[in-house]
C-alpha positions as CSV (number, residue, x, y, z in Angstrom):
1,M,3.4,-2.0,-128.8
2,K,0.1,-3.6,-127.9
3,N,-0.6,-4.0,-124.2
4,A,-0.9,-7.3,-122.3
5,L,-4.5,-7.6,-123.5
6,G,-3.5,-7.3,-127.1
7,Q,-4.9,-3.8,-127.5
8,P,-3.1,-1.3,-129.8
9,Q,-1.4,1.6,-128.0
10,T,-0.6,3.8,-130.9
11,L,-2.8,4.9,-133.9
12,L,-1.9,6.8,-137.0
13,V,-4.9,8.1,-139.0
14,L,-4.3,9.3,-142.6
15,G,-7.2,11.5,-143.2
16,G,-7.6,12.7,-139.7
17,S,-10.8,14.6,-140.1
18,S,-12.7,11.7,-141.6
19,E,-15.9,10.9,-139.7
20,I,-15.2,7.1,-139.9
21,A,-11.6,7.7,-138.8
22,L,-12.7,9.8,-135.8
23,A,-15.4,7.3,-134.8
24,T,-12.8,4.5,-134.9
25,A,-10.2,6.6,-133.0
26,R,-12.8,7.3,-130.3
27,R,-13.5,3.6,-129.9
28,L,-9.9,2.6,-129.8
29,V,-9.1,5.3,-127.2
30,S,-11.9,4.0,-125.1
31,E,-10.2,0.6,-125.3
32,R,-6.8,2.0,-124.1
33,T,-5.1,3.3,-127.2
34,R,-3.0,6.1,-125.7
35,R,-1.2,7.8,-128.6
36,V,-2.9,9.1,-131.7
37,H,-1.3,10.8,-134.7
38,L,-3.9,12.6,-136.9
39,A,-2.5,13.4,-140.4
40,G,-4.5,15.5,-142.7
41,R,-4.9,18.9,-144.3
42,P,-5.2,21.7,-141.7
43,S,-8.9,22.5,-141.0
44,P,-11.3,23.3,-138.2
45,A,-12.5,19.7,-138.3
46,L,-9.0,18.3,-137.8
47,T,-8.4,20.7,-134.9
48,A,-11.7,19.7,-133.3
49,A,-10.9,16.0,-133.7
50,A,-7.5,16.5,-132.0
51,E,-9.2,18.4,-129.1
52,E,-11.9,15.8,-128.7
53,L,-9.5,12.8,-128.5
54,T,-7.3,14.7,-126.1
55,T,-10.3,15.2,-123.9
56,L,-10.9,11.5,-124.0
57,G,-7.4,10.9,-122.6
58,A,-5.2,10.4,-125.6
59,V,-1.9,12.1,-126.4
60,V,-2.6,13.6,-129.8
61,S,-0.2,14.9,-132.5
62,V,-1.5,16.7,-135.6
63,H,0.5,16.4,-138.8
64,D,0.1,18.3,-142.1
65,F,-0.6,15.6,-144.7
66,D,-2.0,16.1,-148.2
67,A,-3.1,12.8,-149.8
68,G,-2.8,14.3,-153.2
69,A,0.8,15.5,-152.8
70,V,2.3,12.1,-153.3
71,E,5.9,13.5,-153.5
72,T,5.7,14.5,-149.8
73,H,4.5,11.2,-148.3
74,E,7.8,9.6,-147.6
75,D,9.1,12.6,-145.8
76,V,5.9,13.3,-143.8
77,L,5.2,9.7,-142.8
78,G,8.9,9.0,-142.2
79,K,9.0,11.7,-139.5
80,I,5.9,10.3,-137.8
81,F,7.3,6.8,-137.7
82,A,10.6,8.2,-136.4
83,E,8.8,9.3,-133.2
84,G,8.1,5.6,-132.2
85,D,6.4,2.4,-133.3
86,I,2.8,2.6,-134.6
87,D,0.5,-0.3,-133.9
88,V,-2.3,0.6,-136.3
89,V,-2.4,2.8,-139.4
90,L,-5.8,3.7,-140.6
91,L,-5.9,4.9,-144.3
92,A,-9.2,6.8,-144.3
93,F,-8.9,9.7,-146.7
94,G,-10.9,10.0,-149.9
95,V,-13.0,12.3,-152.0
96,L,-16.4,11.5,-153.6
97,G,-16.1,13.9,-156.5
98,N,-19.1,15.0,-158.6
99,Q,-19.8,12.4,-161.2
100,Q,-21.8,14.6,-163.6
101,H,-19.2,17.4,-163.4
102,D,-16.1,15.1,-163.5
103,E,-17.3,13.2,-166.6
104,Q,-17.1,16.5,-168.5
105,N,-13.8,17.6,-166.9
106,P,-11.1,15.0,-167.2
107,L,-8.7,16.9,-164.9
108,A,-11.3,16.9,-162.1
109,A,-11.7,13.2,-162.6
110,A,-7.9,12.8,-162.4
111,A,-7.9,14.7,-159.2
112,V,-10.3,12.2,-157.6
113,A,-8.0,9.3,-158.8
114,Q,-4.9,11.2,-157.5
115,V,-6.3,11.3,-154.0
116,N,-8.3,8.0,-153.7
117,Y,-5.9,5.7,-155.6
118,V,-2.5,7.3,-156.3
119,G,-2.2,8.9,-152.8
120,A,-3.3,5.6,-151.2
121,V,-0.6,3.7,-153.1
122,T,2.2,5.9,-152.0
123,S,1.2,6.4,-148.4
124,G,0.2,2.7,-148.2
125,L,3.6,1.6,-149.4
126,V,5.5,4.0,-147.1
127,S,3.4,2.9,-144.1
128,A,3.8,-0.8,-145.0
129,A,7.5,-0.5,-145.2
130,A,7.7,1.2,-141.8
131,L,5.5,-1.4,-140.2
132,R,7.6,-4.2,-141.7
133,R,10.7,-2.7,-140.3
134,Q,9.0,-2.7,-136.9
135,G,8.0,-6.3,-137.4
136,H,4.5,-5.7,-136.2
137,G,1.4,-3.6,-136.8
138,S,-1.9,-3.4,-138.8
139,L,-2.7,-1.3,-141.8
140,I,-6.5,-0.7,-142.2
141,V,-7.5,0.4,-145.7
142,L,-10.9,2.0,-146.0
143,S,-12.3,0.8,-149.4
144,S,-15.9,0.8,-150.5
145,V,-18.6,-1.5,-151.8
146,A,-18.6,1.0,-154.8
147,G,-15.3,-0.6,-155.9
148,Q,-16.8,-4.1,-156.3
149,R,-18.7,-3.2,-159.4
150,A,-18.9,0.1,-161.2
151,R,-22.3,1.8,-161.3
152,R,-23.3,4.4,-163.9
153,A,-24.0,6.9,-161.2
154,N,-20.5,7.0,-159.7
155,F,-18.1,5.0,-161.9
156,I,-15.3,7.5,-161.5
157,Y,-15.3,7.2,-157.7
158,G,-16.0,3.4,-157.9
159,S,-13.1,2.8,-160.2
160,T,-10.7,4.5,-157.8
161,K,-12.0,2.3,-155.0
162,A,-11.7,-0.8,-157.2
163,G,-8.0,0.0,-157.8
164,L,-7.4,0.8,-154.1
165,D,-9.1,-2.5,-153.1
166,A,-7.0,-4.6,-155.4
167,F,-3.8,-2.8,-154.3
168,A,-4.6,-3.4,-150.6
169,Q,-5.3,-7.1,-151.2
170,G,-2.0,-7.5,-153.0
171,L,-0.1,-5.5,-150.4
172,G,-1.6,-7.8,-147.7
173,D,-0.4,-10.9,-149.5
174,S,3.1,-9.4,-149.9
175,L,3.3,-8.8,-146.2
176,H,2.0,-12.2,-145.1
177,G,4.4,-13.8,-142.6
178,T,6.1,-10.5,-141.7
179,G,4.1,-9.7,-138.6
180,V,2.2,-7.0,-140.5
181,H,-1.6,-7.4,-141.0
182,V,-3.6,-5.6,-143.7
183,M,-7.3,-5.3,-143.4
184,V,-9.6,-4.1,-146.2
185,V,-12.9,-2.5,-145.1
186,R,-15.8,-2.3,-147.5
187,P,-18.7,-0.2,-146.3
188,G,-21.9,0.3,-148.2
189,F,-23.4,3.7,-148.5
190,V,-22.3,5.7,-145.4
191,R,-24.8,8.3,-144.2
192,G,-22.5,11.1,-143.2
193,R,-21.0,14.4,-144.1
194,M,-19.5,13.3,-147.5
195,T,-22.9,11.9,-148.7
196,K,-25.2,14.6,-147.3
197,G,-27.9,15.4,-149.8
198,L,-27.5,12.1,-151.8
199,P,-30.4,9.6,-151.8
200,A,-29.8,6.7,-149.4
201,A,-29.0,3.3,-150.8
202,P,-30.2,-0.1,-149.6
203,M,-28.1,-1.6,-146.7
204,S,-26.6,1.8,-145.9
205,T,-24.6,2.3,-142.7
206,T,-23.1,5.0,-140.4
207,P,-19.6,6.1,-139.4
208,V,-20.1,4.7,-135.9
209,A,-21.3,1.3,-137.3
210,V,-18.2,1.2,-139.6
211,A,-16.0,2.0,-136.6
212,V,-17.5,-0.8,-134.6
213,A,-16.8,-3.3,-137.4
214,I,-13.3,-2.0,-137.9
215,V,-12.4,-2.5,-134.2
216,A,-14.0,-6.0,-134.2
217,G,-12.1,-6.9,-137.4
218,L,-8.9,-5.6,-136.0
219,R,-9.4,-7.8,-132.9
220,R,-9.9,-10.9,-135.1
221,E,-7.1,-9.9,-137.5
222,S,-9.6,-10.2,-140.3
223,E,-8.4,-9.6,-143.9
224,T,-11.8,-8.3,-145.2
225,V,-14.6,-6.6,-143.4
226,W,-18.0,-5.8,-145.0
227,V,-20.3,-3.2,-143.3
228,P,-23.0,-4.2,-142.9
229,G,-22.0,-7.8,-142.8
230,P,-24.7,-9.1,-145.2
231,L,-23.1,-7.2,-148.1
232,G,-20.5,-9.9,-148.2
233,A,-23.1,-12.3,-149.4
234,V,-25.0,-9.8,-151.6
235,M,-22.1,-8.4,-153.6
236,P,-20.9,-11.7,-155.3
237,V,-24.4,-12.0,-156.7
238,L,-24.4,-8.5,-158.0
239,Q,-20.9,-8.9,-159.5
240,H,-22.1,-11.8,-161.6
241,L,-25.3,-10.2,-162.9
242,P,-25.4,-9.7,-166.7
243,R,-24.5,-6.1,-167.5
244,S,-27.8,-5.4,-169.2
245,L,-29.6,-6.3,-166.0
246,F,-27.1,-4.6,-163.7
247,R,-27.6,-1.4,-165.7
248,R,-31.3,-1.4,-165.0
249,I,-31.1,-1.9,-161.3
250,S,-28.0,0.2,-160.4
251,R,-28.8,3.6,-161.8
């Protein structure tokens, strides 16, 4: 349960080696979150994240979780929630894919959709049901500005984020009044490990900046968080541009 200051005491990260997730966990631990569950595929990055958060003072558990193995989600997440109430679930996994390659390889494109959308649906529903049984908690869903309007350069990835975003909004509406809060986070281009080597986009951001916005939004119980904030004003304009014009400016 949250402490007397309203700060979450327990955090479950789905996608525990994510740079944004780790930056968010660091910030929450600095604000008195004491129990962290990191769920992800075994990797040196996941082990290093657990070690760092332990050094910062958290009690950390690592769980083997594969976002694409949707048939395992109920079992894996059920065992985590059985260990005690979770105040915050951060759904932070995702793959960028390779647009040029994936267009020519439908199964590769399907694998991107399996992780980014299908895996998020199953793990999101399992987590939401557990939070609802608790009667409290927040589910933070890491979406992307890429899902607001598909661009030629990354429409496979963008389409999966569009589906995820719509799902998270609907899930939030379905949980209204239950004590469970759903927050959708829409960062712009994030300069980090996943986008290394790609040309930077206007109004780009960093994992740390996204983490700061997530924690602030969590404190306010926001439903939607844009990072950086001005994207919230820019995107409605881009969404309504004629397609002929949008094609020219969004390659």
